[in-house]
RONU-935590 format. One record per residue: residue in one letter; z, y, x of N, C-alpha, C in turn. Coordinates in pm, whole numbers, padded with zeros to 5 digits, always signed. Layout:
N
aZYXZYXZYX;...
This chain:
341
m+11977+12916+09132+11855+12867+09197+11881+12848+09346;n+11839+12737+09394+11853+12708+09537+11732+12757+09611;f+11743+12878+09668+11631+12932+09742+11635+12880+09884;k+11533+12805+09919+11524+12760+10056+11470+12873+10142;p+11484+12865+10273+11433+12971+10359+11286+12997+10334;a+11252+13123+10321+11115+13159+10289+11022+13128+10405;a+10900+13084+10371+10797+13059+10472+10684+13156+10447;a+10667+13252+10532+10564+13354+10514+10435+13309+10579;v+10326+13328+10507+10194+13295+10558+10110+13419+10549;r+10059+13465+10658+09977+13584+10656+09839+13549+10708;l+09740+13585+10632+09604+13545+10660+09522+13667+10697;r+09427+13651+10786+09343+13762+10831+09198+13721+10830;t+09107+13817+10815+08966+13795+10837+08920+13890+10945;g+08813+13853+11014+08771+13932+11128+08669+14037+11094;s+08664+14145+11173+08563+14249+11160+08564+14329+11287;s+08454+14388+11323+08445+14461+11449+08466+14609+11430;w+08490+14660+11311+08507+14802+11292+08624+14826+11200;f+08676+14950+11203+08790+14983+11119+08743+15068+11003;g+08784+15033+10884+08748+15110+10765+08854+15092+10660;w+08824+15144+10540+08920+15133+10431+08948+14987+10399;q+08850+14901+10422+08871+14760+10389+08991+14701+10461;w+09022+14759+10579+09130+14704+10659+09267+14757+10620;l+09269+14859+10535+09396+14923+10506+09503+14826+10456;p+09472+14742+10356+09577+14648+10311+09626+14557+10422;a+09532+14508+10503+09573+14418+10610+09663+14490+10710;v+09629+14616+10739+09713+14693+10832+09853+14710+10775;w+09859+14736+10644+09991+14752+10584+10071+14624+10590;l+10005+14512+10567+10077+14385+10578+10129+14365+10719;w+10047+14405+10818+10090+14392+10957+10209+14482+10984;l+10200+14608+10934+10311+14701+10955+10437+14651+10887;r+10419+14593+10768+10536+14540+10696+10603+14429+10773;a+10516+14344+10829+10571+14233+10907+10645+14284+11030;k+10590+14390+11091+10650+14440+11215+10773+14527+11189;s+10769+14607+11081+10874+14707+11064+10965+14683+10946;g+10933+14578+10864+11018+14552+10749+10993+14645+10633;l+10875+14710+10624+10844+14797+10511+10845+14717+10383;g+10881+14777+10274+10894+14708+10148+10761+14683+10080;r+10770+14600+09971+10650+14569+09895+10599+14693+09823;g+10689+14789+09789+10645+14912+09724+10545+14988+09808;c+10571+14991+09941+10478+15061+10031+10342+14990+10031;v+10347+14858+10030+10221+14783+10029+10143+14815+09902;r+10217+14822+09790+10149+14850+09663+10084+14988+09665;i+10154+15087+09721+10096+15222+09730+09966+15217+09809;c+09971+15141+09918+09852+15127+10002+09738+15063+09924;l+09771+14955+09852+09667+14884+09778+09610+14971+09669;g+09696+15046+09602+09647+15135+09498+09557+15241+09554;f+09595+15297+09672+09512+15398+09738+09378+15340+09778;a+09382+15219+09833+09256+15156+09876+09166+15128+09757;a+09228+15092+09643+09147+15060+09526+09071+15180+09474;l+09122+15303+09504+09054+15424+09461+08936+15460+09550;c+08925+15397+09666+08818+15430+09760+08690+15358+09721;p+08575+15429+09717+08450+15366+09679+08415+15249+09769;g+08368+15142+09706+08321+15028+09784+08430+14940+09838;v+08555+14970+09802+08666+14890+09853+08724+14804+09742;r+08741+14674+09765+08808+14589+09668+08929+14527+09734;i+09019+14478+09652+09146+14428+09704+09121+14317+09806;s+09190+14325+09918+09174+14223+10020+09309+14177+10072;a+09419+14216+10002+09552+14170+10043+09640+14162+09921;a+09738+14075+09925+09825+14060+09809+09955+13993+09851;d+10063+14031+09781+10192+13963+09796+10202+13859+09685;i+10224+13735+09723+10230+13625+09625+10359+13547+09648;l+10433+13524+09539+10555+13443+09546+10524+13306+09486;v+10550+13202+09563+10533+13065+09516+10670+13011+09477;l+10685+12974+09349+10806+12906+09303+10771+12761+09278;q+10835+12669+09348+10800+12529+09336+10921+12448+09292;s+10893+12340+09218+11001+12256+09167+11062+12168+09275;h+10982+12130+09374+11030+12045+09482+10966+12093+09614;d+11027+12052+09723+10968+12074+09854+10927+11938+09909;s+10810+11893+09866+10761+11761+09906+10615+11774+09947;a+10560+11663+10000+10424+11667+10055+10319+11715+09954;p+10317+11665+09828+10216+11715+09735+10224+11866+09712;y+10346+11919+09708+10362+12063+09687+10313+12140+09809;r+10347+12090+09927+10300+12160+10048+10148+12155+10059;q+10087+12042+10024+09941+12033+10028+09877+12129+09928;t+09940+12144+09813+09886+12236+09711+09892+12380+09761;v+10005+12419+09821+10017+12555+09873+09917+12579+09986;q+09900+12479+10073+09803+12494+10182+09661+12511+10126;g+09625+12431+10025+09493+12446+09964+09476+12581+09899;f+09582+12631+09837+09581+12764+09773+09558+12872+09879;s+09633+12867+09987+09621+12967+10094+09483+12964+10157;a+09434+12843+10186+09304+12830+10252+09191+12884+10165;a+09199+12856+10033+09093+12902+09943+09092+13054+09933;l+09211+13117+09931+09214+13264+09928+09160+13321+10059;a+09194+13257+10169+09145+13305+10299+08992+13298+10306;q+08935+13191+10249+08789+13179+10249+08723+13292+10170;r+08797+13347+10074+08743+13459+09995+08775+13593+10059;g+08839+13591+10176+08868+13715+10247+08991+13787+10195;l+09077+13717+10122+09198+13781+10071+09314+13758+10168;h+09372+13864+10217+09488+13856+10304+09611+13837+10216;a+09672+13722+10221+09783+13693+10131+09913+13677+10209;s+10013+13752+10165+10148+13731+10216+10219+13642+10116;i+10237+13516+10153+10287+13415+10059+10429+13375+10097;e+10519+13391+09999+10658+13351+10019+10685+13231+09928;t+10738+13124+09983+10758+13001+09906+10907+12976+09887;r+10947+12953+09761+11086+12923+09730+11095+12803+09636;t+11204+12729+09650+11222+12609+09568+11324+12636+09459;v+11287+12603+09337+11369+12633+09220+11476+12527+09200;g+11597+12571+09167+11705+12478+09138+11751+12490+08994;d+11875+12458+08967+11924+12454+08829+11944+12592+08767;e+11983+12692+08846+12009+12825+08792+11887+12913+08815;a+11773+12864+08767+11648+12927+08805+11627+13063+08741;v+11651+13076+08612+11609+13196+08541+11678+13321+08597;a+11810+13318+08608+11883+13435+08657+11842+13468+08800;a+11827+13367+08882+11790+13390+09021+11649+13446+09033;i+11558+13396+08948+11421+13449+08951+11421+13596+08911;n+11492+13630+08805+11498+13770+08762+11554+13859+08872;e+11660+13811+08937+11721+13891+09044+11623+13911+09159;h+11554+13803+09194+11459+13813+09305+11342+13904+09270;l+11293+13895+09147+11178+13975+09109+11214+14123+09099;r+11339+14152+09063+11381+14292+09061+11382+14350+09201;a+11420+14269+09298+11429+14318+09436+11294+14322+09505;e+11211+14220+09481+11085+14210+09554+10977+14164+09457;a+10925+14252+09375+10826+14213+09275+10693+14181+09342;p+10647+14057+09333+10516+14022+09391+10404+14063+09295;q+10281+14053+09344+10167+14085+09257+10127+13964+09172;l+10166+13845+09217+10131+13724+09142+10232+13615+09172;l+10263+13535+09071+10350+13419+09089+10265+13292+09081;l+10284+13204+09176+10225+13070+09168+10341+12975+09139;a+10345+12920+09018+10454+12831+08977+10406+12688+08984;l+10467+12608+09069+10423+12470+09091+10527+12372+09036;g+10483+12289+08943+10573+12192+08882+10623+12243+08747;t+10650+12151+08656+10692+12189+08521+10823+12268+08520;p+10929+12226+08592+11052+12306+08590+11032+12448+08641;a+10952+12465+08746+10930+12599+08800+10851+12684+08701;a+10751+12627+08637+10671+12704+08540+10757+12745+08421;r+10841+12653+08372+10927+12688+08257+11028+12795+08296;a+11085+12784+08414+11183+12884+08459+11116+13019+08477;t+10994+13020+08527+10923+13146+08548+10896+13215+08415;m+10853+13139+08315+10824+13199+08186+10951+13246+08117;a+11061+13173+08136+11187+13211+08073+11248+13334+08138;a+11203+13367+08259+11260+13481+08330+11225+13613+08263;g+11121+13616+08182+11089+13736+08106+11032+13849+08188;q+10976+13822+08303+10916+13928+08385+10770+13949+08344;t+10705+14047+08403+10569+14084+08362+10462+14045+08463;t+10500+13985+08572+10404+13947+08676+10313+13836+08625;p+10182+13845+08649+10094+13735+08608+10130+13606+08681;v+10112+13494+08610+10153+13364+08663+10034+13269+08661;v+10011+13203+08774+09919+13089+08781+10006+12966+08805;a+09995+12869+08716+10079+12748+08725+09996+12631+08774;g+10064+12537+08838+09998+12416+08887+10094+12300+08886;l+10041+12178+08899+10119+12055+08902+10202+12038+08775;l+10145+12080+08661+10212+12066+08532+10177+11932+08470;l+10280+11862+08420+10257+11731+08360+10185+11743+08226;d+10208+11852+08156+10149+11871+08024+10071+12002+08021;s+09939+11994+08017+09856+12114+08019+09877+12201+07896;d+09928+12143+07787+09950+12223+07666+10051+12334+07690;e+10137+12319+07791+10234+12424+07820+10167+12549+07875;l+10039+12540+07910+09967+12656+07961+09908+12741+07849;r+09910+12688+07730+09839+12756+07621+09930+12851+07544;g+09868+12961+07497+09938+13055+07410+10037+13145+07480;k+10027+13159+07612+10118+13247+07686+10035+13351+07760;p+10043+13479+07721+09952+13582+07772+09955+13599+07924;r+10072+13578+07985+10079+13601+08131+10052+13476+08213;l+10013+13368+08148+10008+13240+08217+09871+13174+08206;t+09824+13125+08318+09711+13033+08319+09738+12932+08430;g+09649+12836+08450+09676+12742+08558+09595+12615+08548;v+09638+12517+08626+09570+12389+08636+09672+12278+08608;g+09647+12199+08504+09737+12089+08471+09705+11964+08552;l+09785+11861+08531+09764+11734+08601+09692+11630+08514;d+09672+11663+08386+09614+11564+08295+09467+11541+08328;f+09432+11414+08346+09290+11381+08358+09233+11365+08217;p+09113+11416+08191+09055+11404+08058+09042+11258+08016;p+09064+11227+07887+09053+11088+07840+08918+11024+07875;a+08811+11100+07866+08679+11043+07896+08671+10995+08041;l+08733+11071+08133+08733+11031+08273+08817+10904+08292;q+08933+10899+08228+09018+10780+08239+08945+10656+08185;w+08877+10676+08074+08807+10563+08013+08690+10517+08101;r+08620+10613+08159+08505+10578+08244+08547+10491+08361;w+08659+10525+08424+08703+10445+08540+08758+10308+08498;l+08821+10305+08379+08866+10174+08330+08746+10080+08309;r+08641+10131+08248+08523+10049+08220+08450+10010+08348;r+08454+10100+08447+08389+10069+08574+08462+09958+08648;l+08596+09970+08653+08673+09879+08739+08713+09750+08669;l+08734+09754+08537+08774+09633+08463+08680+09616+08344;p+08554+09588+08369+08455+09584+08259+08476+09469+08163;e+08554+09366+08203+08567+09248+08118+08684+09257+08020;v+08773+09354+08036+08892+09357+07950+08853+09394+07807;r+08923+09332+07711+08893+09355+07570+09016+09392+07488;h+09135+09356+07537+09259+09385+07464+09357+09454+07561;i+09387+09581+07535+09467+09660+07628+09582+09726+07554;a+09704+09710+07604+09819+09783+07550+09829+09916+07624;v+09838+10026+07548+09841+10160+07606+09978+10222+07585;i+10047+10254+07695+10179+10317+07688+10161+10469+07695;y+10218+10539+07597+10208+10685+07596+10334+10742+07532;d+10356+10871+07557+10470+10942+07499+10432+10983+07356;p+10505+10936+07254+10466+10971+07117+10477+11119+07085;h+10557+11193+07164+10575+11336+07136+10462+11422+07193;r+10393+11376+07297+10289+11459+07357+10162+11382+07388;g+10167+11251+07386+10051+11174+07430+09964+11118+07320;l+10002+11146+07193+09923+11089+07083+09776+11135+07086;p+09748+11265+07111+09607+11305+07117+09528+11229+07224;t+09592+11203+07338+09524+11127+07444+09495+10985+07396;f+09597+10921+07334+09575+10786+07284+09463+10782+07181;e+09464+10878+07089+09362+10879+06984+09222+10899+07043;a+09212+10984+07146+09081+11004+07211+09035+10876+07280;l+09129+10806+07346+09094+10679+07411+09057+10573+07308;q+09128+10573+07196+09101+10475+07092+08960+10494+07035;q+08919+10619+07021+08784+10646+06972+08679+10592+07069;l+08703+10613+07199+08610+10561+07301+08610+10408+07301;a+08728+10348+07282+08739+10202+07284+08663+10141+07167;r+08680+10201+07051+08611+10147+06932+08459+10148+06953;a+08411+10254+07015+08266+10263+07040+08219+10152+07132;d+08308+10102+07218+08273+09993+07312+08320+09857+07263;g+08376+09852+07140+08420+09725+07085+08544+09668+07153;i+08633+09754+07197+08754+09711+07268+08877+09750+07186;e+08977+09663+07186+09101+09688+07110+09207+09752+07198;l+09259+09866+07153+09373+09929+07220+09496+09909+07133;v+09601+09853+07191+09727+09830+07120+09819+09947+07151;p+09860+10025+07050+09949+10139+07079+10087+10092+07122;a+10140+10153+07228+10272+10120+07279+10345+10251+07311;p+10388+10324+07206+10456+10453+07230+10596+10433+07285;a+10628+10507+07391+10761+10499+07454+10807+10640+07488;a+10913+10683+07419+10964+10818+07442+11071+10824+07549;a+11129+10709+07582+11238+10706+07680+11238+10570+07751;p+11297+10563+07870+11301+10436+07943+11365+10324+07862;e+11461+10361+07775+11530+10259+07696+11437+10190+07596;d+11324+10252+07566+11230+10194+07469+11149+10078+07530;l+11139+10074+07662+11044+09981+07724+11080+09833+07706;p+11206+09791+07724+11236+09647+07707+11193+09595+07570;r+11229+09670+07462+11188+09628+07328+11036+09629+07314;l+10975+09732+07369+10830+09746+07359+10758+09628+07425;l+10807+09588+07542+10742+09478+07614+10757+09346+07539;k+10873+09329+07472+10894+09205+07394+10799+09197+07275;e+10762+09313+07222+10680+09316+07100+10530+09316+07129;l+10492+09319+07254+10349+09320+07286+10284+09188+07249;p+10157+09190+07210+10087+09064+07180+10084+08971+07301;a+10081+08842+07274+10081+08743+07384+09953+08751+07465;q+09843+08780+07399+09715+08785+07470+09676+08930+07499;l+09696+08969+07622+09656+09103+07665+09577+09091+07795;d+09474+09174+07808+09395+09174+07932+09446+09278+08033;a+09518+09378+07983+09569+09483+08073+09677+09563+08002;l+09765+09622+08083+09870+09713+08036+09842+09847+08103;w+09831+09953+08022+09779+10080+08074+09878+10193+08043;a+09935+10254+08144+10021+10372+08127+09935+10496+08145;v+09916+10570+08036+09826+10686+08044+09902+10818+08054;d+10026+10823+08010+10112+10940+08030+10253+10899+07991;g+10337+10996+07957+10473+10961+07918+10565+10946+08036;v+10558+11044+08125+10641+11037+08245+10789+11031+08210;a+10826+11093+08097+10968+11091+08059+11019+10950+08038;a+10928+10857+08008+10970+10720+07979+10979+10634+08105;f+10944+10690+08219+10933+10606+08338+11027+10652+08448;n+11145+10594+08455+11227+10609+08574+11200+10486+08663;a+11270+10478+08774+11243+10370+08869+11267+10233+08806;v+11373+10222+08723+11404+10094+08658+11293+10057+08560;a+11244+10154+08485+11139+10127+08386+11010+10082+08454;v+10975+10147+08564+10853+10106+08636+10869+09964+08688;r+10988+09930+08736+11012+09793+08784+10998+09692+08670;e+11046+09729+08550+11031+09642+08433+10883+09616+08403;l+10804+09722+08408+10661+09708+08380+10594+09619+08484;l+10630+09638+08611+10568+09558+08717+10609+09412+08705;l+10736+09386+08670+10779+09247+08650+10701+09181+08537;y+10685+09256+08427+10605+09204+08316+10463+09174+08362;s+10407+09266+08438+10269+09250+08484+10253+09126+08571;f+10346+09103+08663+10333+08990+08756+10365+08858+08687;r+10467+08858+08601+10503+08734+08533+10392+08685+08441;n+10326+08778+08376+10223+08741+08277+10081+08751+08334;r+10071+08785+08462+09939+08806+08524+09853+08899+08439;t+09918+09006+08393+09848+09110+08316+09839+09234+08404;p+09720+09275+08445+09709+09391+08535+09772+09515+08474;l+09848+09588+08554+09907+09716+08512+09827+09829+08575;i+09779+09919+08492+09710+10039+08540+09813+10151+08544;g+09837+10208+08661+09948+10301+08679+09910+10447+08663;l+10008+10533+08694+09991+10676+08678+09964+10750+08808;s+09986+10686+08921+09971+10757+09048+09962+10656+09162;e+09940+10709+09282+09933+10624+09401+10065+10550+09423;q+10176+10615+09389+10307+10550+09408+10316+10423+09323;w+10264+10428+09201+10264+10309+09117+10178+10199+09179;v+10065+10237+09235+09975+10138+09295+10040+10076+09419;k+10106+10156+09499+10176+10101+09615+10284+10000+09571;a+10345+10026+09454+10451+09938+09404+10397+09811+09341;g+10265+09809+09306+10210+09686+09250+10112+09702+09136;a+10093+09825+09086+09991+09845+08983+09853+09818+09042;i+09758+09783+08956+09628+09740+09008+09544+09859+09056;y+09547+09968+08980+09479+10090+09025+09537+10209+08950;a+09501+10330+08994+09545+10453+08927+09450+10566+08966;l+09447+10667+08882+09379+10791+08916+09484+10884+08978;d+09457+10931+09097+09551+11019+09166+09483+11154+09191;w+09559+11246+09250+09511+11384+09261+09480+11421+09405;d+09385+11514+09421+09359+11580+09548+09437+11710+09545;y+09556+11708+09605+09647+11822+09590+09593+11949+09654;a+09524+11936+09767+09466+12055+09829+09362+12119+09737;d+09285+12035+09667+09186+12092+09576+09253+12151+09451;l+09365+12092+09406+09439+12154+09297+09483+12295+09337;g+09525+12310+09463+09562+12443+09513+09443+12537+09516;a+09326+12483+09556+09206+12566+09561+09164+12610+09421;q+09181+12520+09322+09151+12559+09184+09243+12673+09138;a+09371+12660+09170+09465+12766+09134+09431+12896+09204;a+09381+12886+09328+09343+13007+09403+09226+13080+09335;e+09134+13005+09277+09022+13070+09208+09072+13152+09089;l+09171+13097+09017+09229+13173+08906+09302+13297+08959;a+09377+13279+09068+09449+13391+09127+09352+13500+09175;w+09242+13457+09233+09142+13553+09281+09088+13637+09165;n+09061+13573+09053+09008+13648+08939+09110+13748+08885;i+09237+13714+08894+09342+13807+08848+09358+13922+08947;l+09368+13889+09076+09398+13991+09176+09278+14077+09212;a+09163+14014+09230+09047+14089+09279+08960+14142+09168;n+08956+14070+09056+08868+14113+08947+08943+14173+08829;g+09074+14174+08835+09153+14235+08728+09155+14157+08599;a+09125+14028+08605+09122+13947+08484+09264+13924+08432;a+09278+13924+08300+09407+13889+08239+09421+13737+08241;p+09541+13685+08272+09559+13539+08271+09514+13475+08140;s+09537+13546+08028+09501+13489+07898+09349+13473+07882;s+09271+13543+07965+09125+13532+07956+09072+13417+08041;l+09160+13350+08116+09119+13241+08205+09170+13109+08146;p+09083+13030+08085+09130+12906+08018+09197+12811+08117;p+09302+12741+08073+09365+12639+08157+09263+12533+08196;q+09282+12477+08314+09186+12381+08368+09250+12244+08387;t+09164+12142+08390+09207+12008+08429+09160+11983+08572;p+09215+11884+08641+09173+11859+08781+09023+11831+08790;r+08956+11895+08884+08811+11875+08897+08779+11761+08994;k+08878+11716+09069+08858+11602+09160+08956+11490+09124;v+08914+11369+09147+09001+11255+09121+08995+11160+09241;r+09110+11106+09277+09118+11002+09379+09152+10872+09306;v+09064+10773+09319+09090+10643+09258+09142+10549+09367;v+09261+10496+09346+09323+10410+09447+09355+10275+09384;y+09346+10168+09465+09374+10034+09413+09457+09955+09514;n+09515+09846+09463+09601+09761+09544+09533+09625+09560;g+09483+09597+09680+09411+09472+09706+09498+09348+09688;r+09626+09358+09725+09717+09243+09711+09738+09208+09564;t+09752+09311+09481+09770+09285+09338+09644+09221+09280;l+09529+09268+09321+09403+09208+09275+09398+09060+09311;e+09439+09029+09434+09438+08891+09479+09535+08807+09396;h+09655+08862+09370+09754+08790+09289+09701+08764+09148;m+09630+08862+09093+09577+08848+08957+09447+08768+08954;k+09398+08729+09073+09270+08659+09084+09157+08740+09021;l+09159+08869+09057+09056+08960+09007+08983+09023+09125;s+08869+09080+09097+08796+09158+09197+08733+09278+09128;l+08712+09384+09204+08651+09505+09148+08501+09503+09176;p+08420+09556+09086+08276+09561+09111+08244+09632+09244;e+08163+09566+09326+08137+09619+09460+08070+09755+09457;r+07995+09785+09353+07922+09912+09350+08014+10032+09351;w+08141+10012+09304+08233+10127+09298+08325+10136+09418;l+08324+10033+09504+08417+10033+09617+08399+10154+09710;p+08276+10201+09735+08264+10319+09823+08330+10445+09767;e+08356+10449+09638+08412+10570+09577+08563+10562+09557;i+08623+10449+09593+08767+10435+09571+08834+10393+09702;s+08966+10400+09704+09041+10375+09828+09149+10271+09805;e+09162+10180+09898+09272+10085+09892+09395+10146+09958;v+09509+10127+09895+09634+10177+09952+09721+10059+09990;a+09797+10076+10096+09887+09970+10141+10017+09976+10063;p+10070+09858+10023+10199+09856+09950+10310+09916+10035;
């Protein structure tokens, strides 16, 4: 595992008097000043928890992330800010997971066992679970929310937008479309396609299934699509989309003047007509609520159901709309954002 230099974040809340409530914060301060270990902090927290009227107000949290990029940093910032708003003093250490994750995670956890793990990204969450440790885990930025289910130490927030939400925005922004090819991963996206198909049938719209398990499937798939399509819609199946595959889809879209609905803001910047994107700071805040229930209320991760994103950012590409000779209903423009290519 490639551990990048740790970034410690220590949060404080104000008060004009000294009492047991301050004990955890004082220990965190002493640890920062004198290098005291996490074991000492735990003793302090355990002692404070025995005092009447005192609840946990400090915690050591290790963040394991799959990448060190802007979305991940925004998620961690949202997580930290939300805990601070609840008065929790968090000592947060952030590390980036590499190829030798499991052994390195086990070694690190043996040396410095945190009270909670925040695993961001699918590789980090999988490596954390494979490490076989007992620390509760809150996961985020997962491509497949199903990976959160059936694991006693794990809960979290996935990236999947509910099918009903995806369908609602499609109908709002492209109300005239009647024939849509839907690209999905046949190994994990079939339930999403079936849910969308049920919604489409209720509205009298035809969805053409276009399952793609790998980038190599796309050229054949595009050749087999019906000649008359009103839109091409990628609803999941990230495994099928490398940079070359996305370029193939965009070329098909522009050559045939068939609007492509993408998976993220990056797709829209590249030429897709619109996409549902994420508010990463709020994803972090959602994860913080789960962490708070584990740390402050003693909830078991298995008792906290996995969540879907509660906020959505809808972004569109004005140049693509112009090329396709389309326009979006004006009533929805205040709720969506144009992005520059």
